[in-house]
C-alpha positions as CSV (number, residue, x, y, z in Angstrom):
1,M,28.4,53.1,30.4
2,A,29.1,49.9,28.6
3,V,27.4,49.3,25.2
4,Q,26.5,45.8,24.3
5,C,26.7,44.9,20.6
6,R,25.0,41.8,19.3
7,A,25.8,40.2,16.0
8,P,22.6,39.8,13.9
9,R,21.3,36.2,13.9
10,A,21.3,34.3,10.6
11,A,17.8,33.9,9.2
12,V,16.6,30.3,9.7
13,A,14.6,28.8,6.9
14,Q,11.2,27.9,8.2
15,L,9.6,24.6,7.1
16,P,6.1,24.9,5.6
17,T,3.0,23.5,7.3
18,F,0.1,21.6,5.8
19,E,-2.4,24.1,4.5
20,A,-5.6,24.4,2.5
21,G,-5.2,24.6,-1.2
22,A,-1.9,22.6,-1.3
23,N,-1.5,19.7,-3.8
24,S,1.0,16.9,-3.8
25,L,2.2,13.9,-5.7
26,A,3.9,11.0,-3.9
27,I,5.7,7.8,-4.6
28,Q,5.6,5.1,-1.9
29,L,7.7,2.0,-1.8
30,G,7.8,-0.8,0.6
31,A,6.9,-4.4,1.6
32,A,3.5,-6.2,1.4
33,S,2.6,-8.9,3.9
34,P,-0.3,-11.3,3.5
35,L,-2.6,-11.7,6.6
36,E,-4.0,-14.9,8.0
37,T,-7.6,-14.0,7.0
38,N,-8.8,-17.1,5.1
39,R,-5.3,-18.5,5.3
40,F,-4.0,-16.1,2.7
41,D,-0.6,-16.1,4.5
42,K,-0.3,-19.8,4.0
43,G,-0.6,-19.5,0.3
44,V,1.9,-16.8,-0.5
45,R,4.9,-15.1,1.0
46,N,5.8,-11.5,1.8
47,G,6.5,-9.4,-1.3
48,R,6.8,-5.8,-2.4
49,A,4.5,-2.9,-2.9
50,A,4.5,0.5,-4.7
51,R,2.0,3.3,-4.9
52,I,1.5,6.7,-6.6
53,Q,-0.7,9.1,-4.8
54,F,-2.3,12.5,-5.4
55,L,-3.5,14.6,-2.5
56,H,-5.4,17.9,-2.4
57,F,-5.9,19.6,1.0
58,A,-9.5,21.1,1.2
59,L,-8.7,22.3,4.8
60,D,-5.5,22.6,6.7
61,W,-6.1,19.1,8.2
62,I,-8.4,17.4,5.7
63,A,-7.4,16.1,2.3
64,W,-8.9,14.1,-0.5
65,G,-7.2,12.3,-3.4
66,F,-6.6,9.1,-5.2
67,D,-3.9,6.5,-5.6
68,F,-2.8,3.7,-7.8
69,G,-1.0,0.7,-6.3
70,Y,0.7,-2.5,-7.2
71,S,1.6,-5.4,-4.8
72,K,3.3,-8.6,-5.7
73,F,3.2,-11.5,-3.2
74,A,6.1,-14.0,-3.6
75,R,5.8,-17.6,-4.5
76,R,5.3,-20.1,-1.6
77,V,5.6,-23.9,-2.1
78,Q,3.3,-26.2,-0.2
79,G,4.1,-29.9,0.3
80,E,0.6,-30.9,-0.7
81,N,-2.5,-29.3,-2.1
82,T,-4.4,-27.4,0.6
83,Q,-6.9,-25.8,-1.7
84,L,-5.5,-22.3,-1.1
85,L,-6.8,-19.6,-3.5
86,L,-7.4,-21.8,-6.6
87,P,-9.6,-25.0,-7.0
88,I,-6.7,-27.3,-7.9
89,P,-7.0,-31.1,-8.2
90,P,-5.0,-33.3,-5.8
91,A,-1.3,-32.5,-6.2
92,T,2.0,-32.2,-4.5
93,E,4.6,-29.4,-4.4
94,L,2.0,-26.7,-5.0
95,G,3.5,-23.3,-5.7
96,L,1.3,-20.1,-5.4
97,Q,2.0,-16.4,-6.1
98,A,-0.3,-13.4,-6.5
99,D,-0.3,-9.8,-7.9
100,V,-2.7,-6.9,-7.2
101,L,-3.4,-3.8,-9.1
102,Q,-5.5,-1.3,-7.2
103,I,-7.0,2.2,-7.8
104,S,-8.7,4.0,-4.9
105,A,-10.4,7.3,-3.9
106,L,-9.2,8.4,-0.4
107,A,-9.6,10.8,2.4
108,R,-6.9,11.8,4.9
109,V,-7.1,13.5,8.3
110,N,-4.0,15.1,9.9
111,L,-3.9,14.8,13.7
112,V,-1.6,17.8,14.3
113,S,-2.0,21.3,12.8
114,D,0.3,24.3,12.4
115,R,3.4,22.0,12.4
116,P,5.8,20.9,9.6
117,W,5.0,17.3,10.7
118,T,1.9,15.3,11.6
119,P,0.6,11.8,12.2
120,Y,-2.4,11.1,10.1
121,L,-5.2,8.6,9.4
122,L,-6.3,7.6,5.9
123,G,-9.3,5.7,4.5
124,A,-9.9,4.6,0.9
125,V,-12.3,2.6,-1.3
126,G,-11.8,1.5,-4.8
127,L,-11.4,-1.2,-7.4
128,H,-8.8,-3.9,-7.8
129,E,-7.6,-6.7,-10.1
130,F,-6.3,-9.7,-8.3
131,S,-4.3,-12.3,-10.2
132,A,-2.9,-15.7,-9.0
133,K,-0.7,-18.3,-10.5
134,A,-0.3,-21.9,-9.4
135,D,2.0,-24.7,-10.4
136,W,2.1,-28.3,-9.1
137,V,3.3,-31.8,-9.6
138,P,0.6,-34.4,-10.6
139,P,0.7,-37.1,-8.0
140,V,-0.1,-39.9,-10.4
141,N,3.0,-39.4,-12.5
142,P,5.5,-37.0,-10.8
143,A,7.9,-37.3,-13.8
144,E,5.4,-35.3,-15.9
145,T,5.9,-31.5,-16.5
146,R,4.5,-29.4,-13.8
147,S,0.9,-28.4,-14.4
148,R,-0.1,-24.7,-14.2
149,Q,-3.2,-22.7,-13.6
150,E,-3.9,-18.9,-13.6
151,A,-7.0,-16.9,-12.6
152,S,-7.9,-13.3,-12.0
153,S,-10.8,-11.4,-10.4
154,R,-11.9,-7.8,-10.3
155,G,-13.8,-6.4,-7.4
156,M,-14.1,-3.8,-4.6
157,S,-11.4,-2.9,-2.2
158,A,-11.3,-1.1,1.2
159,S,-8.2,0.3,2.8
160,G,-7.2,2.0,6.1
161,A,-3.8,3.5,7.0
162,A,-1.9,5.3,9.7
163,G,1.2,7.2,9.1
164,L,3.7,10.0,10.0
165,E,4.8,12.7,7.5
166,G,7.1,15.7,7.8
167,F,8.6,18.4,5.6
168,V,12.3,18.2,5.0
169,M,12.4,21.3,2.8
170,K,10.0,23.8,1.2
171,N,8.4,21.5,-1.3
172,I,9.5,18.0,-0.2
173,S,8.2,15.8,2.6
174,L,8.9,12.2,3.7
175,S,6.5,9.7,5.2
176,F,6.1,6.3,6.7
177,E,2.8,4.5,6.4
178,A,1.3,1.2,7.5
179,R,-1.7,0.3,5.3
180,F,-4.4,-2.4,5.5
181,D,-6.1,-3.6,2.4
182,S,-9.1,-5.9,2.0
183,L,-10.0,-7.3,-1.4
184,Q,-13.2,-9.0,-2.4
185,L,-12.6,-12.0,-4.8
186,S,-14.9,-13.8,-7.1
187,R,-15.9,-17.1,-5.5
188,R,-16.4,-18.6,-8.9
189,R,-12.7,-18.3,-9.6
190,F,-11.2,-18.5,-6.2
191,T,-11.8,-20.6,-3.2
192,L,-11.7,-17.8,-0.6
193,S,-12.8,-14.2,-0.2
194,P,-11.7,-11.7,1.0
195,V,-7.9,-11.6,1.0
196,E,-6.2,-9.1,3.3
197,S,-2.7,-7.7,3.6
198,M,-0.6,-5.1,5.3
199,S,1.8,-2.8,3.5
200,Y,4.7,-0.9,5.1
201,L,5.6,2.1,2.9
202,V,8.2,4.9,2.8
203,G,7.0,7.9,0.8
204,F,8.6,10.8,-1.0
205,R,6.2,13.6,-1.7
206,Y,6.4,16.8,-3.8
207,W,4.1,19.7,-2.9
208,F,2.8,22.5,-5.1
209,G,-0.1,25.0,-5.2
210,Y,0.6,26.8,-2.0
211,R,-1.2,30.1,-1.6
212,R,1.8,31.8,0.0
């Protein structure tokens, strides 16, 4: 009678899953794109975005947390004054740029459970500080030095996001997220409100606090 001998299989490291009690810190980096709401996309160009985020999973598929974000929208030059963002007198060669600081409380829902990866939805509300800078050439005497104006506004923000995240090792996961932000501006300082944008972010997350 033949005897079959099988070599023992090497143990395969099992990736963790999202579970209640887990905490994490993430860094997200990417691009910020102004949307056409109130012609915000005509005033500034695409820029960069960065976020730092804390998450705590109350259940295996529900988490709460907060994040701090910064977005910088690059300078766009207009041929003439189109009254975008700031109440500027008649001018030519108008340049605009904008920066946003944002802090939000958030909730996240994972759409897949018991897996080391999941698509997810996220919603957030918070506060922001929106700053804009403009420079232009006075039409009466174009040889003069360019005029400049700055303004800032603080207000409420609302955000929504969808993403995909997966573990690559025990305490590390990577993610991709598309995030929508809507910012309410002071109409006493700016000519439009709200301004809206999309951010496309790649995230690196460190996990801690697992029960097992």
